[in-house]
BAFI-3210 file (N, C-alpha, C; in Angstrom, 3 decimals, decimal comma, padded with zeros to 6 digits):
// residues 303
n [1|2|3|4|5|6|7|8|9|10|11|12|13|14|15|16|17|18|19|20|21|22|23|24|25|26|27|28|29|30|31|32|33|34|35|36|37|38|39|40|41|42|43|44|45|46|47|48|49|50|51|52|53|54|55|56|57|58|59|60|61|62|63|64|65|66|67|68|69|70|71|72|73|74|75|76|77|78|79|80|81|82|83|84|85|86|87|88|89|90|91|92|93|94|95|96|97|98|99|100|101|102|103|104|105|106|107|108|109|110|111|112|113|114|115|116|117|118|119|120|121|122|123|124|125|126|127|128|129|130|131|132|133|134|135|136|137|138|139|140|141|142|143|144|145|146|147|148|149|150|151|152|153|154|155|156|157|158|159|160|161|162|163|164|165|166|167|168|169|170|171|172|173|174|175|176|177|178|179|180|181|182|183|184|185|186|187|188|189|190|191|192|193|194|195|196|197|198|199|200|201|202|203|204|205|206|207|208|209|210|211|212|213|214|215|216|217|218|219|220|221|222|223|224|225|226|227|228|229|230|231|232|233|234|235|236|237|238|239|240|241|242|243|244|245|246|247|248|249|250|251|252|253|254|255|256|257|258|259|260|261|262|263|264|265|266|267|268|269|270|271|272|273|274|275|276|277|278|279|280|281|282|283|284|285|286|287|288|289|290|291|292|293|294|295|296|297|298|299|300|301|302|303]
n.u [000,973|002,027|004,160|002,433|001,636|003,266|003,765|001,459|001,630|004,516|003,816|001,534|003,368|004,846|003,006|001,801|003,797|004,590|002,192|002,678|004,531|003,589|001,688|003,333|004,568|002,418|001,458|003,810|004,219|001,171|002,536|004,629|003,135|001,116|003,150|004,390|001,952|001,703|003,990|003,644|001,668|001,968|004,024|002,774|001,075|002,605|003,461|001,458|000,630|002,904|002,675|-000,048|000,688|002,627|000,682|-001,007|000,453|000,878|-001,301|-002,663|-000,474|-000,028|-000,351|-000,945|000,578|002,614|004,246|004,950|006,130|009,720|012,288|012,354|013,345|011,646|008,630|005,980|006,316|007,513|008,531|008,792|009,834|012,342|013,669|012,380|013,188|015,464|015,794|014,370|016,562|018,546|017,562|017,510|020,342|020,837|019,083|020,008|022,621|022,545|021,132|022,175|025,017|024,230|022,841|024,467|026,534|025,403|024,275|026,902|028,319|026,511|026,047|028,125|030,691|032,572|031,931|033,514|035,707|036,128|034,377|032,332|033,414|033,026|030,412|029,823|030,445|029,221|026,658|027,212|028,115|025,418|024,406|026,112|026,470|024,393|026,283|028,864|029,185|028,585|030,567|032,700|031,875|032,286|035,069|035,957|034,213|033,570|036,197|038,215|037,369|036,779|033,849|032,795|029,684|027,775|025,019|025,860|027,858|026,562|024,260|026,039|027,045|025,026|023,808|025,850|025,455|022,731|023,618|024,747|022,035|020,523|022,174|021,811|019,243|018,952|020,090|018,790|016,436|017,523|018,519|016,050|015,015|013,982|015,917|014,991|014,359|016,923|018,042|016,296|016,930|019,477|019,316|018,147|020,043|020,944|023,421|025,212|025,028|022,533|020,884|020,842|019,671|017,513|015,770|016,523|017,144|014,053|012,360|013,621|013,077|010,711|011,713|013,771|013,082|011,426|013,021|014,810|013,319|012,813|015,029|015,750|013,378|014,536|016,992|015,668|015,494|016,772|019,351|021,778|023,846|024,289|024,618|026,703|028,172|028,306|025,674|024,066|022,241|020,385|019,522|018,774|018,493|017,326|018,021|020,097|021,784|023,843|025,713|025,458|024,893|022,530|019,412|017,591|014,868|015,091|017,070|015,692|013,919|015,562|016,744|014,729|013,470|016,234|015,844|013,340|013,901|013,963|011,155|007,792|007,163|008,539|008,489|006,172|006,361|008,465|006,532|004,897|006,749|007,438|005,114|004,387|007,109|006,512|004,511|005,512|006,973|005,293|003,735|005,898|006,614|004,035|003,706|006,451|004,879|002,613|004,131|005,126|003,079|001,852|003,700|005,057|004,524|004,074|006,084]
n.v [-001,056|001,393|001,495|001,689|004,150|005,442|005,706|007,203|009,243|010,430|011,085|012,530|014,611|014,834|015,877|017,920|019,347|019,575|020,649|023,298|024,143|023,715|026,480|028,321|028,409|028,803|031,309|033,019|032,361|033,780|036,294|037,331|037,000|039,522|041,341|041,418|041,691|044,229|045,795|045,785|047,007|049,471|050,101|050,073|051,890|054,633|054,297|054,738|057,356|058,956|058,667|059,854|062,382|063,425|063,539|065,171|067,192|067,359|068,090|069,824|070,920|068,882|068,120|068,013|069,785|070,002|067,897|067,988|070,700|072,346|071,907|075,152|078,390|079,677|078,669|078,156|077,278|075,676|072,151|068,864|067,582|067,328|066,316|063,607|062,891|062,166|060,360|058,222|058,185|056,945|054,446|053,511|052,627|051,600|048,899|047,431|047,119|045,517|043,466|041,613|041,153|040,395|038,473|036,810|036,198|035,074|032,344|031,599|030,851|029,004|026,926|026,500|026,849|025,175|023,095|024,628|025,534|027,995|028,971|029,385|030,860|033,324|032,882|033,895|036,304|037,475|037,835|038,715|041,775|042,709|044,069|046,057|049,278|052,133|054,190|053,694|052,619|054,269|056,292|054,420|054,610|057,342|057,265|055,259|055,912|058,856|059,940|058,500|057,315|059,421|060,509|062,220|063,876|062,702|061,262|058,396|057,625|058,222|055,911|053,759|053,783|053,390|050,633|048,786|048,955|047,492|045,129|042,661|042,075|041,425|039,391|037,389|036,674|035,989|033,647|032,294|031,658|030,128|027,683|026,696|025,481|022,409|019,552|017,209|018,280|019,726|016,863|015,634|016,771|016,845|013,855|014,215|014,195|017,659|020,242|021,844|024,341|024,852|023,809|025,185|027,889|027,138|025,093|025,667|028,487|030,103|028,474|029,752|032,277|034,107|034,217|035,707|037,753|038,507|039,589|041,046|043,538|044,648|044,997|047,095|048,672|049,553|050,620|052,957|054,692|055,638|057,623|058,603|057,455|059,150|061,494|061,333|061,150|063,464|064,943|067,004|069,444|071,585|071,673|073,452|072,232|070,151|066,700|065,506|063,273|060,507|061,535|063,800|066,033|065,869|065,403|063,609|062,037|060,912|063,147|065,084|065,496|065,434|068,250|069,993|069,148|070,481|073,145|073,837|075,309|077,752|078,215|077,367|076,052|074,864|072,589|071,273|071,200|068,891|067,144|066,458|065,359|063,087|061,557|061,070|059,409|056,986|056,281|055,337|053,614|051,568|050,590|049,008|047,039|046,190|045,156|042,894|040,932|040,190|038,768|036,732|035,623|034,686|032,351|031,359|028,550|026,887|024,713]
n.w [-000,287|000,977|-001,449|-003,544|-002,523|-002,477|-005,421|-006,530|-005,605|-006,613|-009,235|-008,868|-008,347|-010,608|-012,279|-011,373|-011,637|-014,517|-015,246|-014,252|-015,657|-017,909|-018,057|-017,358|-019,769|-021,568|-020,454|-021,107|-024,087|-024,554|-023,610|-025,513|-027,667|-027,205|-027,301|-030,009|-031,502|-030,735|-031,204|-033,899|-034,407|-033,526|-035,498|-037,969|-037,368|-037,052|-039,807|-041,113|-040,077|-041,088|-043,986|-044,216|-043,267|-045,393|-048,113|-046,949|-046,868|-049,687|-051,076|-053,234|-054,164|-056,179|-059,182|-063,000|-063,932|-062,290|-062,426|-065,424|-065,721|-064,965|-063,416|-060,752|-059,543|-058,220|-056,522|-056,885|-059,632|-059,759|-061,122|-061,851|-064,280|-065,312|-063,590|-063,280|-066,015|-065,701|-064,137|-065,568|-067,630|-065,921|-065,363|-067,806|-067,901|-065,737|-065,492|-068,104|-067,555|-064,659|-065,032|-067,400|-066,357|-063,852|-064,358|-065,959|-064,180|-062,442|-063,545|-064,051|-061,741|-060,657|-062,563|-063,877|-062,495|-060,677|-057,614|-055,002|-052,388|-053,574|-055,323|-053,697|-051,645|-053,162|-053,343|-050,952|-050,274|-052,210|-051,363|-049,277|-049,661|-050,913|-048,248|-048,152|-046,629|-048,503|-049,217|-049,522|-051,908|-052,821|-052,722|-053,980|-056,883|-057,258|-056,882|-059,179|-061,473|-061,581|-061,263|-061,679|-064,868|-065,284|-065,842|-064,452|-063,241|-064,563|-066,040|-066,796|-065,215|-062,477|-063,006|-063,499|-060,924|-059,125|-060,713|-059,464|-057,125|-056,769|-058,048|-056,663|-055,202|-057,464|-058,429|-056,333|-056,262|-058,889|-058,935|-056,637|-058,157|-060,442|-059,075|-057,979|-060,133|-061,094|-061,110|-062,518|-065,733|-066,381|-066,593|-068,290|-070,792|-071,205|-071,679|-073,872|-076,079|-075,277|-075,647|-072,868|-072,559|-074,597|-072,626|-070,780|-071,833|-073,355|-071,561|-068,978|-068,426|-069,295|-067,575|-064,920|-065,274|-064,639|-061,400|-061,653|-063,103|-061,030|-058,708|-060,270|-060,746|-058,397|-057,102|-059,049|-058,360|-055,176|-056,393|-057,650|-055,510|-054,194|-052,955|-051,264|-052,881|-055,068|-054,043|-052,678|-055,336|-056,523|-057,469|-059,175|-057,153|-058,055|-061,317|-063,951|-066,876|-069,560|-069,351|-072,088|-073,383|-072,034|-070,913|-069,880|-067,323|-064,635|-062,695|-060,590|-059,040|-056,322|-055,337|-056,326|-054,155|-051,899|-052,545|-052,228|-049,818|-047,991|-048,547|-047,126|-044,515|-045,580|-047,018|-046,042|-048,677|-049,973|-048,725|-049,615|-052,111|-051,857|-050,342|-052,339|-054,340|-052,710|-053,009|-055,726|-056,360|-054,180|-055,288|-058,069|-057,268|-055,889|-057,874|-059,114|-057,125|-057,193|-059,758|-059,245|-057,507|-058,797|-060,727|-059,280|-057,995|-060,163|-061,583|-059,378|-058,724|-061,051|-061,817]
ca.u [000,007|002,587|004,561|001,207|000,394|004,216|004,041|000,896|002,363|004,870|003,073|000,951|003,970|005,159|001,868|001,765|005,034|004,575|001,024|003,369|005,361|002,871|001,256|004,403|004,870|001,251|001,761|004,994|003,291|000,168|002,973|005,015|002,108|000,839|003,925|004,743|000,917|001,464|005,248|003,121|000,639|003,093|005,043|001,606|000,350|003,543|003,751|-000,281|000,412|004,026|002,093|-001,143|001,365|002,983|-000,056|-001,692|001,440|001,146|-003,029|-002,848|001,059|000,068|-001,380|-000,469|001,464|003,583|004,876|005,619|007,038|010,893|012,941|012,466|013,526|010,334|008,170|005,025|006,446|008,613|008,414|009,782|009,875|013,726|014,201|011,426|013,768|016,937|015,236|014,265|017,610|019,336|017,232|017,923|021,670|020,742|018,695|020,464|023,506|022,618|020,350|023,106|025,731|023,571|022,084|025,770|027,130|024,316|024,942|028,658|028,226|024,894|025,702|029,514|031,879|033,002|031,942|034,587|035,969|036,766|033,029|031,761|034,032|032,566|028,760|029,420|030,891|028,461|025,564|027,717|028,012|024,177|023,750|027,044|025,214|024,565|027,038|030,219|029,113|028,783|032,626|033,583|031,525|033,352|036,365|036,346|033,388|033,584|037,527|039,252|037,196|036,790|032,528|031,729|028,179|027,004|023,877|026,175|028,727|025,120|023,646|026,702|027,310|023,336|024,452|027,118|024,781|021,871|023,740|024,389|020,576|020,082|022,861|021,254|017,734|019,023|020,703|017,815|015,638|018,203|018,308|015,006|014,288|013,471|016,918|014,242|014,086|017,795|018,324|015,603|017,393|020,623|018,971|017,644|021,075|021,347|024,492|025,182|024,344|021,578|019,932|020,622|019,194|016,067|015,398|016,743|016,593|012,397|011,639|013,621|013,077|009,992|012,222|014,691|012,337|011,295|014,230|015,148|012,204|012,688|016,618|015,471|012,648|015,416|017,999|015,218|014,974|018,569|019,763|023,499|025,120|024,047|024,742|028,381|028,829|028,134|024,763|023,491|020,573|019,911|019,794|017,408|018,298|016,798|019,782|019,688|022,814|024,073|027,032|024,744|024,457|021,021|018,686|016,626|013,631|015,521|017,999|014,621|013,404|016,820|016,924|013,996|013,708|017,036|015,183|012,922|013,802|013,537|009,903|007,211|006,626|009,627|008,046|005,265|007,297|009,320|005,645|004,615|007,847|007,585|003,862|005,103|008,379|006,113|003,549|006,220|008,034|004,295|003,186|007,111|006,624|003,178|004,469|007,016|004,218|001,864|004,935|005,626|002,184|001,435|004,573|005,731|003,544|004,617|006,517]
ca.v [000,057|002,493|001,152|001,942|005,742|006,492|005,871|007,998|011,096|010,790|011,188|013,768|016,345|015,034|016,265|019,198|020,533|019,349|021,544|024,657|024,368|024,397|027,221|029,145|028,287|029,484|032,972|033,777|032,775|035,049|037,994|038,115|037,702|040,831|042,375|041,732|042,636|046,115|046,610|045,718|048,096|050,946|050,301|050,453|053,048|055,635|054,549|055,516|059,287|059,624|058,989|060,735|063,794|063,917|063,363|066,437|068,451|067,299|068,452|071,327|071,090|067,298|068,191|067,626|070,780|069,332|066,570|068,729|071,824|071,597|072,857|076,637|078,904|079,718|077,112|077,939|077,086|074,386|071,285|067,423|066,621|066,983|064,776|062,305|061,924|061,863|058,978|057,046|057,542|056,341|052,902|053,166|052,557|050,107|047,852|046,340|046,250|044,726|042,220|041,242|041,126|039,489|036,872|035,914|035,761|033,538|031,742|030,959|030,149|027,790|025,879|026,241|026,729|023,992|023,155|023,899|026,970|029,509|029,235|029,642|032,431|034,102|033,627|034,421|037,732|038,488|037,803|039,988|042,674|043,136|044,523|047,017|050,779|052,497|055,483|052,630|052,138|055,755|056,463|053,862|055,087|058,837|057,224|054,537|056,314|060,020|060,050|057,389|057,240|061,157|060,653|063,238|063,080|062,567|060,307|057,549|057,891|057,683|054,813|052,249|053,531|052,268|049,517|048,339|049,106|046,894|044,211|042,107|041,690|040,337|037,934|036,560|036,647|034,781|032,199|031,234|031,183|028,697|026,707|026,454|024,659|021,103|018,831|016,405|018,738|019,061|015,616|015,417|017,561|016,118|013,011|014,590|015,024|019,185|020,228|022,549|025,536|024,817|023,307|026,721|028,481|026,871|025,067|026,467|030,080|029,858|028,568|030,351|033,283|034,924|034,744|036,744|038,878|039,394|039,836|042,465|044,714|044,770|045,709|048,351|049,743|049,998|051,881|054,439|055,582|055,420|059,049|058,777|057,333|060,241|062,683|061,308|060,946|065,066|064,734|068,618|069,317|072,545|072,158|073,745|072,144|068,716|065,863|064,540|062,377|059,902|062,566|065,412|066,177|065,341|065,286|062,803|062,222|061,505|063,966|066,444|065,703|066,005|069,638|070,763|069,316|071,259|074,654|073,923|076,203|078,846|078,666|076,363|075,566|073,556|071,069|071,032|070,728|067,826|065,962|065,991|064,539|061,380|060,792|060,352|058,447|056,128|055,479|054,385|051,933|050,902|050,210|048,113|046,254|045,127|043,917|041,929|040,278|039,629|037,925|035,850|034,515|033,769|031,347|030,061|026,848|026,308|023,596]
ca.w [-000,019|001,140|-002,124|-003,948|-002,256|-003,337|-006,682|-007,072|-005,180|-007,642|-010,071|-008,936|-008,624|-011,887|-013,233|-011,248|-012,374|-016,098|-015,473|-013,883|-016,645|-019,656|-017,205|-017,657|-021,509|-022,083|-020,274|-022,250|-025,452|-024,514|-023,478|-026,399|-029,155|-027,202|-027,645|-030,746|-031,541|-030,545|-032,163|-035,163|-034,636|-033,607|-036,803|-038,818|-037,093|-037,256|-041,250|-041,631|-040,031|-042,008|-045,012|-044,299|-043,330|-046,588|-048,174|-046,794|-047,608|-051,172|-051,888|-054,233|-055,412|-056,967|-060,230|-064,032|-064,438|-061,702|-063,791|-066,986|-065,742|-064,742|-061,522|-060,894|-057,871|-057,740|-055,562|-057,416|-060,902|-060,164|-061,159|-061,667|-065,189|-065,446|-062,453|-064,026|-067,228|-065,375|-063,395|-066,789|-067,838|-064,760|-065,034|-068,782|-067,903|-064,817|-066,294|-068,786|-066,967|-063,781|-065,562|-067,889|-065,770|-062,637|-064,558|-066,740|-062,788|-061,716|-064,543|-064,368|-060,596|-060,386|-063,658|-064,713|-061,241|-059,410|-056,052|-054,242|-051,395|-054,270|-055,666|-051,892|-051,198|-053,915|-053,596|-049,481|-050,536|-053,252|-050,594|-047,667|-050,885|-050,916|-047,208|-047,587|-046,532|-050,189|-049,324|-050,049|-053,119|-053,984|-052,773|-055,109|-057,813|-056,989|-056,914|-059,839|-062,374|-061,202|-061,098|-062,630|-065,762|-065,957|-066,225|-063,570|-062,079|-065,405|-065,714|-066,939|-063,683|-062,194|-063,515|-063,107|-059,465|-058,917|-060,558|-058,356|-055,397|-057,095|-059,386|-055,709|-055,130|-058,628|-058,603|-055,494|-056,816|-060,326|-058,481|-056,197|-059,329|-060,964|-058,153|-058,252|-061,257|-060,973|-061,576|-063,933|-066,641|-066,633|-067,044|-069,653|-071,611|-071,135|-072,413|-075,420|-076,493|-075,992|-074,705|-071,547|-073,148|-074,942|-071,746|-069,824|-072,212|-074,042|-070,887|-067,479|-068,028|-069,515|-066,217|-063,971|-065,423|-063,581|-060,390|-062,162|-063,278|-059,905|-058,156|-060,859|-060,313|-056,859|-057,498|-059,620|-057,236|-054,856|-057,246|-057,895|-054,468|-053,629|-052,907|-050,732|-053,682|-055,969|-053,243|-052,504|-056,696|-056,513|-058,657|-058,839|-056,550|-058,794|-062,699|-064,789|-068,125|-069,186|-069,968|-073,567|-073,694|-071,072|-070,719|-069,579|-065,502|-064,422|-061,600|-060,066|-058,101|-055,065|-055,584|-056,115|-052,456|-050,681|-052,605|-051,801|-048,048|-047,391|-048,597|-045,941|-043,840|-046,129|-047,350|-046,125|-049,951|-050,292|-048,050|-050,246|-053,104|-051,140|-050,686|-053,735|-054,707|-052,901|-053,456|-057,088|-056,066|-054,247|-056,624|-058,997|-056,184|-055,424|-059,019|-059,742|-056,458|-057,581|-060,714|-059,091|-056,863|-059,980|-061,572|-058,643|-057,822|-061,421|-062,125|-058,653|-058,867|-062,589|-061,553]
c.u [000,665|003,617|004,034|001,452|002,073|004,176|002,680|001,342|003,343|004,866|002,650|001,947|004,792|004,229|001,571|003,003|005,364|002,811|001,678|004,177|005,088|002,031|001,657|004,981|003,666|001,310|002,972|004,563|002,724|000,827|003,612|004,096|001,918|001,686|004,285|003,493|000,866|002,659|004,550|002,133|000,847|003,594|003,784|001,100|001,739|003,898|002,612|-000,009|001,656|002,927|000,941|-000,471|001,900|001,975|-000,788|-001,012|001,728|000,060|-002,315|-001,654|000,932|-000,344|-000,305|000,552|003,011|004,763|005,316|006,582|008,822|011,186|013,026|013,179|012,425|009,412|006,710|004,991|007,251|008,107|008,955|010,185|011,352|013,787|013,226|012,613|014,841|016,733|015,294|015,533|018,602|018,845|017,263|019,343|021,625|020,444|019,113|021,722|023,674|021,731|020,725|024,212|025,281|023,365|023,296|026,581|026,273|024,523|026,016|028,825|027,356|025,362|027,244|030,349|031,664|032,485|032,792|034,697|035,906|035,419|032,298|032,065|033,316|031,050|029,173|029,939|030,138|026,850|025,843|027,262|026,017|023,397|025,058|026,225|025,675|025,855|028,509|030,237|029,007|030,173|033,113|032,794|032,172|034,574|036,916|035,168|033,649|034,793|038,449|038,632|036,562|034,877|031,944|030,934|027,319|025,770|024,367|027,278|027,521|024,703|024,914|027,071|025,918|023,895|024,989|026,418|023,614|022,419|023,959|023,087|020,305|020,888|022,081|020,180|017,991|019,762|019,384|016,888|016,789|018,035|016,981|014,330|014,600|014,642|016,159|014,214|015,517|018,471|017,884|016,138|018,806|020,344|018,774|018,739|022,024|022,570|024,170|024,201|022,883|020,687|019,460|019,673|017,592|015,266|015,214|016,038|015,119|011,778|012,144|013,611|012,133|010,870|013,203|014,316|012,089|012,386|014,618|014,836|012,529|014,218|016,453|014,413|013,861|016,370|017,363|015,011|015,819|018,875|021,369|024,458|025,299|024,567|026,309|028,833|028,832|027,129|024,428|022,430|019,966|020,201|018,653|017,448|017,937|018,176|019,144|020,693|023,122|025,384|026,338|024,376|022,984|020,605|017,592|015,693|013,939|016,290|017,098|014,406|014,578|017,219|015,654|013,420|014,795|016,818|013,910|012,705|013,711|012,008|009,374|006,706|007,118|009,342|006,332|005,242|007,619|007,956|005,231|005,297|007,661|006,490|004,147|006,034|007,463|005,074|004,378|006,923|006,828|003,604|004,726|007,030|005,762|003,141|005,184|006,122|003,698|002,847|005,156|004,766|001,853|002,620|005,443|005,411|003,795|005,055|006,535]
c.v [001,207|002,662|002,021|003,445|006,051|006,948|006,826|009,257|011,209|011,225|012,213|014,841|016,073|015,915|017,819|020,026|020,415|020,802|023,423|025,087|024,787|026,155|028,507|029,794|029,418|030,919|034,127|034,220|033,907|036,537|038,622|037,930|038,691|041,701|042,597|042,489|044,178|046,551|046,930|047,132|049,488|051,086|051,105|051,672|054,497|055,770|055,193|057,109|059,436|059,391|059,782|062,545|064,238|063,889|064,612|067,420|068,634|068,110|069,723|071,365|069,751|067,325|068,084|068,832|070,378|068,744|066,745|070,010|071,037|072,771|074,661|076,655|079,566|078,828|077,120|077,770|075,926|073,268|069,508|066,900|066,553|065,912|063,591|061,429|061,792|060,096|057,849|056,699|056,632|054,899|052,406|052,206|051,531|048,708|046,815|045,835|045,456|043,547|041,580|040,440|039,931|038,447|035,933|035,625|034,535|032,558|030,695|029,816|029,030|026,723|025,465|026,105|025,646|024,241|023,368|025,358|028,170|030,003|029,782|030,511|033,695|034,448|034,168|036,017|038,269|038,735|039,514|041,359|043,564|043,877|045,989|048,854|051,408|053,422|054,862|052,935|053,550|056,383|055,802|054,391|056,638|058,598|056,440|055,109|057,449|060,631|059,577|057,826|058,673|061,005|061,791|062,722|063,475|061,155|058,594|057,015|057,367|056,247|053,801|052,504|052,350|051,168|048,619|047,854|047,641|045,144|042,889|041,289|040,853|039,106|037,092|036,085|035,430|034,090|031,719|030,543|030,046|027,620|025,983|025,779|023,120|020,613|018,077|017,194|019,411|017,909|015,359|015,734|017,035|014,873|013,317|014,764|016,612|019,161|021,207|023,788|025,742|024,479|024,317|027,172|028,250|025,964|025,832|027,828|030,286|030,089|029,167|032,300|034,600|035,335|035,371|037,824|039,933|040,450|041,379|043,470|045,110|045,493|047,209|049,721|050,070|051,253|053,126|055,536|055,371|057,030|059,180|058,623|058,387|061,428|062,698|061,419|062,436|065,206|066,475|068,379|070,786|072,399|072,239|072,787|070,980|068,232|065,356|063,777|061,280|060,207|063,688|065,384|066,137|065,787|064,457|062,603|062,559|062,717|065,289|066,595|065,957|067,715|070,036|070,552|070,012|072,499|074,649|075,101|077,817|079,454|077,254|075,542|074,810|072,287|070,750|070,523|068,813|066,529|065,540|065,052|062,890|061,104|060,441|058,475|056,897|055,719|054,587|053,125|051,237|049,826|049,132|046,888|045,139|044,402|042,629|040,642|039,455|038,406|036,519|035,032|034,134|032,662|030,728|028,995|026,187|024,802|023,153]
c.w [000,167|-000,323|-003,335|-003,944|-002,825|-004,541|-007,218|-006,536|-005,955|-008,951|-010,442|-008,974|-009,772|-012,595|-013,020|-011,646|-013,718|-015,963|-015,267|-015,490|-017,700|-019,437|-018,410|-019,116|-022,022|-021,983|-021,074|-023,266|-025,456|-024,775|-024,811|-027,990|-028,908|-027,732|-028,948|-031,737|-031,763|-031,017|-033,489|-035,337|-034,105|-034,725|-037,583|-038,677|-037,395|-038,880|-041,854|-041,406|-040,482|-043,640|-045,428|-044,464|-044,623|-047,406|-048,512|-047,119|-048,984|-051,794|-052,328|-054,800|-056,144|-058,120|-061,918|-064,607|-063,549|-062,446|-064,831|-066,776|-064,920|-063,573|-061,771|-059,340|-057,355|-057,077|-056,897|-058,889|-060,916|-060,520|-061,153|-063,149|-065,459|-064,504|-063,066|-065,081|-066,586|-064,902|-064,224|-067,390|-067,061|-065,241|-066,617|-069,000|-066,433|-065,055|-066,526|-068,384|-065,696|-064,181|-066,210|-067,282|-064,331|-063,284|-065,478|-064,772|-062,288|-062,470|-064,089|-062,555|-060,019|-061,530|-064,190|-063,374|-060,204|-058,088|-055,391|-052,991|-052,236|-054,620|-054,063|-051,553|-051,629|-053,761|-052,297|-049,788|-051,311|-052,327|-049,347|-048,619|-050,404|-049,802|-046,795|-048,110|-048,558|-050,644|-049,668|-051,414|-053,832|-053,817|-053,578|-056,026|-058,363|-057,194|-058,661|-061,583|-062,656|-061,942|-062,262|-064,253|-066,387|-066,284|-065,403|-062,868|-063,428|-065,147|-065,916|-065,661|-062,526|-061,979|-062,975|-061,905|-058,623|-059,631|-059,869|-057,132|-055,881|-057,737|-058,017|-055,495|-056,502|-059,025|-057,638|-055,936|-057,876|-059,355|-057,451|-057,249|-060,432|-060,165|-057,802|-059,205|-061,112|-061,769|-063,125|-065,397|-066,817|-067,735|-068,072|-070,692|-071,978|-072,166|-073,892|-076,509|-076,631|-075,007|-073,170|-071,830|-073,633|-073,549|-071,039|-070,510|-072,948|-072,639|-068,993|-067,246|-068,442|-067,794|-064,959|-063,932|-064,494|-062,490|-060,430|-062,519|-062,124|-058,791|-059,085|-060,987|-059,214|-056,781|-057,848|-058,884|-056,392|-055,133|-057,343|-057,012|-053,454|-053,818|-052,156|-051,875|-054,808|-054,862|-053,343|-054,031|-056,756|-057,865|-058,174|-057,713|-057,184|-060,437|-063,515|-066,006|-067,861|-070,032|-071,348|-073,683|-072,501|-070,575|-070,218|-068,171|-065,617|-063,073|-061,736|-059,221|-056,413|-054,629|-055,450|-054,424|-051,620|-050,988|-051,954|-049,895|-047,180|-047,622|-047,731|-045,315|-044,476|-046,332|-046,842|-047,548|-050,360|-049,705|-048,974|-051,402|-052,744|-051,440|-051,174|-054,217|-054,432|-052,694|-054,479|-057,026|-055,396|-054,641|-057,728|-058,257|-055,522|-056,688|-059,345|-058,969|-056,707|-058,867|-060,442|-058,353|-057,812|-060,510|-060,563|-058,215|-058,914|-061,682|-061,062|-058,331|-060,587|-062,501|-060,198]
res [m|s|h|s|a|g|t|h|s|q|k|d|r|h|f|t|t|n|r|k|k|i|i|q|r|v|r|w|n|n|f|f|r|r|l|f|s|l|s|t|v|f|a|i|g|a|l|v|i|l|l|f|q|v|w|t|d|s|v|g|w|l|n|p|g|f|l|t|r|n|l|s|i|f|p|e|k|a|g|i|y|g|a|i|l|g|t|v|y|l|m|l|v|v|i|p|v|t|i|l|l|g|v|a|t|a|i|y|l|e|e|y|a|q|k|g|s|i|a|s|f|i|r|t|n|i|t|n|l|a|s|v|p|s|v|i|f|g|l|l|g|l|a|v|f|g|r|l|l|n|l|g|s|s|i|l|a|g|g|l|t|l|s|l|l|v|l|p|i|v|v|v|a|a|q|e|a|l|r|a|v|p|g|f|l|r|e|g|s|y|a|m|g|a|s|k|w|t|t|i|w|r|v|v|l|p|v|a|l|p|g|i|l|t|g|g|i|l|a|v|s|r|a|i|g|e|t|a|p|l|v|v|l|g|i|p|t|l|i|m|r|i|p|k|s|l|s|d|d|f|t|a|l|p|i|q|i|y|y|w|t|l|d|t|v|l|t|k|e|y|a|n|l|a|a|a|t|i|v|v|l|l|i|v|l|f|m|m|n|s|v|a|i|v|i|r|n|k|y|q|r|r|f]
***
């Protein structure tokens, strides 16, 4: 009887201990859930307040004339036509450079490079480059493109600098897209007698293309919104003429925002101009990110 009572007592203590642990875990779980929920609400609330303030400041200034007029020293006559053209010209440099070099690098690392320490070292450093502060790329662009190649503060110098900034992002995205291609597709192509390059060109790349495009669009979206590299490169904050070639000086939407933000100490109208430009830039970024999401959702379950 005593042995049976002792056994029951041990079971009761064990049950009580487990029950206390479970209760403690539930309490911690509830605490962290509330903490994270509160953090999310706070972050979203701060973003909503910021966007509302920007939109309020832009009302009355965001109109068709604002998009078609060039920069002026008079706030009521100022527009962002030159900045829009400068941004478009930048992207005409960034897109082909980053897509061609990024995809070519990813193909080499994933399809041709031998699996060894050197290839692993290269992959690791490319991934690390994606987290380097953008101002560092601005200094690199100033030293190489601005001074060594004597491109100054031209569109070509700015585009190549931004290309260096987002190139690691494109490489990593393309690598992930190539790795996601099912192995049986390559094996089937080889079984049909296709060469390695033919397999890559006609089988692997078409399947990986949605992932590559998604990464490319997100990378270009980041390039459009970057200011620090262009400021370091010496892009003019006040330029009245419209750029006509890649060797011309230019301004861009982020630089225009930066310039008008600095001038808010002079008159509040510049704050309104900066807010209106921010709204335009946000709309462009939202559209590009939406396209990337649509492409990803449409093709992610293709295989």
